[in-house]
C-alpha positions in Angstrom: 0.0 0.0 0.0 2.9 2.4 0.7 4.3 1.7 -2.8 1.2 3.0 -4.5 2.7 6.5 -4.9 6.0 5.1 -6.2 4.1 2.8 -8.6 2.0 5.7 -10.0 5.2 7.7 -10.5 6.7 4.8 -12.6 3.6 4.1 -14.6 3.7 7.2 -16.9 7.4 6.6 -17.7 6.8 3.0 -18.7 3.8 4.1 -20.7 5.9 6.6 -22.6 8.4 3.9 -23.4 5.7 1.5 -24.6 4.2 4.2 -26.7 7.6 4.9 -28.2 8.2 1.3 -29.1 4.7 0.8 -30.6 5.0 4.0 -32.7 8.5 3.1 -33.9 7.4 -0.5 -34.8 4.3 0.8 -36.7 6.4 3.3 -38.6 8.9 0.7 -39.6 6.2 -1.8 -40.6 4.6 1.0 -42.8 7.9 1.7 -44.6 8.3 -2.0 -45.3 4.7 -2.2 -46.5 5.3 0.7 -48.8 8.2 -1.1 -50.5 6.4 -4.4 -50.6 3.1 -3.1 -52.0 4.4 -2.4 -55.6 6.5 -5.6 -55.5 3.6 -7.9 -54.5 0.8 -6.1 -56.3 0.9 -3.8 -59.3 -0.7 -1.0 -57.4 0.6 2.1 -55.6 0.7 2.3 -51.8 -2.2 4.2 -50.3 -2.1 7.5 -48.5 -2.7 5.6 -45.2 0.7 3.9 -45.4 2.4 7.2 -46.0 0.7 8.7 -43.0 1.6 5.7 -40.9 5.3 6.2 -41.7 5.1 9.4 -39.6 4.8 7.1 -36.5 8.5 6.2 -37.0 10.0 9.7 -36.1 7.2 10.1 -33.5 8.4 7.0 -31.8 12.0 8.1 -31.9 11.0 11.5 -30.4 9.0 9.7 -27.6 12.0 7.5 -26.9 14.2 10.6 -26.5 11.7 12.2 -24.2 11.6 9.0 -22.2 15.4 8.9 -21.9 15.5 12.6 -20.8 12.7 12.2 -18.4 14.1 9.0 -16.7 17.6 10.6 -16.5 16.3 13.7 -14.9 14.4 11.8 -12.3 17.4 9.7 -11.2 19.5 12.8 -10.9 16.9 14.7 -9.0 16.9 12.3 -6.0 20.6 12.6 -5.5 20.4 15.6 -3.2 23.7 17.2 -4.2 
């Protein structure tokens, strides 16, 4: 019960990392799908695939934000 405040403090950080990983993976899958679409079919990739590729840099930015946030929290508790 005493750990509930520390658990709630950790939850957003882990959520940010999970969001970064999911966005990064979706972006990479969309890029792969863009290259495979003309190879497997004779059609052009749709607009949705191009929009999904924007998840790749978003995931990268979220991962950087997670790294900065987790590094800042560990330094803040040092007391010096």
